[in-house]
C-alpha positions as a Markdown table, in Angstrom:
| # | Residue | x | y | z |
|---|---|---|---|---|
| 1 | Unk | 252.9 | 239.5 | -112.6 |
| 2 | Unk | 252.6 | 237.2 | -115.6 |
| 3 | Unk | 254.8 | 233.8 | -115.3 |
| 4 | Unk | 255.7 | 232.3 | -119.1 |
| 5 | Unk | 256.4 | 228.8 | -119.1 |
| 6 | Unk | 257.7 | 227.3 | -122.2 |
| 7 | Unk | 259.7 | 224.6 | -123.8 |
| 8 | Unk | 262.8 | 225.3 | -125.5 |
| 9 | Unk | 264.3 | 222.1 | -128.1 |
| 10 | Unk | 267.5 | 221.9 | -128.5 |
| 11 | Unk | 268.5 | 223.1 | -124.8 |
| 12 | Unk | 270.5 | 219.7 | -123.5 |
| 13 | Unk | 273.2 | 221.0 | -121.1 |
| 14 | Unk | 274.0 | 223.8 | -118.4 |
| 15 | Unk | 275.9 | 225.8 | -121.2 |
| 16 | Unk | 273.0 | 225.9 | -123.2 |
| 17 | Unk | 270.8 | 226.7 | -119.9 |
| 18 | Unk | 273.3 | 229.8 | -119.4 |
| 19 | Unk | 272.5 | 231.2 | -123.3 |
| 20 | Unk | 269.1 | 230.7 | -122.9 |
| 21 | Unk | 268.9 | 232.3 | -119.8 |
| 22 | Unk | 271.5 | 235.5 | -121.3 |
| 23 | Unk | 268.9 | 235.9 | -124.1 |
| 24 | Unk | 265.9 | 236.1 | -122.0 |
| 25 | Unk | 268.1 | 238.5 | -119.5 |
| 26 | Unk | 268.9 | 240.5 | -122.5 |
| 27 | Unk | 265.4 | 242.0 | -123.5 |
| 28 | Unk | 264.1 | 241.6 | -119.6 |
| 29 | Unk | 266.9 | 242.9 | -117.4 |
| 30 | Unk | 264.6 | 242.3 | -114.4 |
| 31 | Unk | 263.3 | 239.4 | -115.1 |
| 32 | Unk | 262.9 | 236.4 | -113.1 |
| 33 | Unk | 264.2 | 233.0 | -114.9 |
| 34 | Unk | 264.1 | 229.3 | -113.9 |
| 35 | Unk | 265.7 | 227.0 | -116.1 |
| 36 | Unk | 265.2 | 223.1 | -116.1 |
| 37 | Unk | 267.6 | 221.0 | -118.2 |
| 38 | Unk | 266.3 | 217.7 | -117.6 |
| 39 | Unk | 262.9 | 218.8 | -118.8 |
| 40 | Unk | 263.9 | 221.6 | -121.5 |
| 41 | Unk | 261.6 | 223.7 | -119.6 |
| 42 | Unk | 261.7 | 227.6 | -118.8 |
| 43 | Unk | 259.8 | 229.6 | -116.1 |
| 44 | Unk | 260.0 | 233.4 | -116.8 |
| 45 | Unk | 258.4 | 235.4 | -114.3 |
| 46 | Unk | 258.0 | 240.1 | -115.3 |
| 47 | Unk | 258.5 | 239.5 | -119.0 |
| 48 | Unk | 256.6 | 239.8 | -122.5 |
| 49 | Unk | 256.2 | 236.4 | -123.8 |
| 50 | Unk | 256.3 | 237.5 | -127.5 |
| 51 | Unk | 259.8 | 238.9 | -126.5 |
| 52 | Unk | 261.0 | 236.1 | -124.9 |
| 53 | Unk | 260.4 | 234.1 | -127.7 |
| 54 | Unk | 262.4 | 236.0 | -130.3 |
| 55 | Unk | 264.7 | 236.2 | -127.8 |
| 56 | Unk | 265.5 | 232.7 | -127.7 |
| 57 | Unk | 264.6 | 231.5 | -131.2 |
| 58 | Unk | 267.5 | 234.8 | -131.9 |
| 59 | Unk | 269.4 | 232.1 | -129.6 |
| 60 | Unk | 269.4 | 229.6 | -131.8 |
| 61 | Unk | 266.9 | 227.6 | -130.0 |
| 62 | Unk | 263.6 | 226.6 | -130.7 |
| 63 | Unk | 260.2 | 227.3 | -128.5 |
| 64 | Unk | 257.5 | 225.2 | -128.3 |
């Protein structure tokens, strides 16, 4: 299964991380999502990268 690794801009707290995770799970309910707040990184397994990027951007965060 493909693993997506992204840097999420403006994700600075637990609330932000929860919002990002919820956005990803909305488009990929069975995906495995790991977030590292300190580095702003997101790791997703079992999802389409374009859909994940779009979901994060819809939630108000940038993706680098």
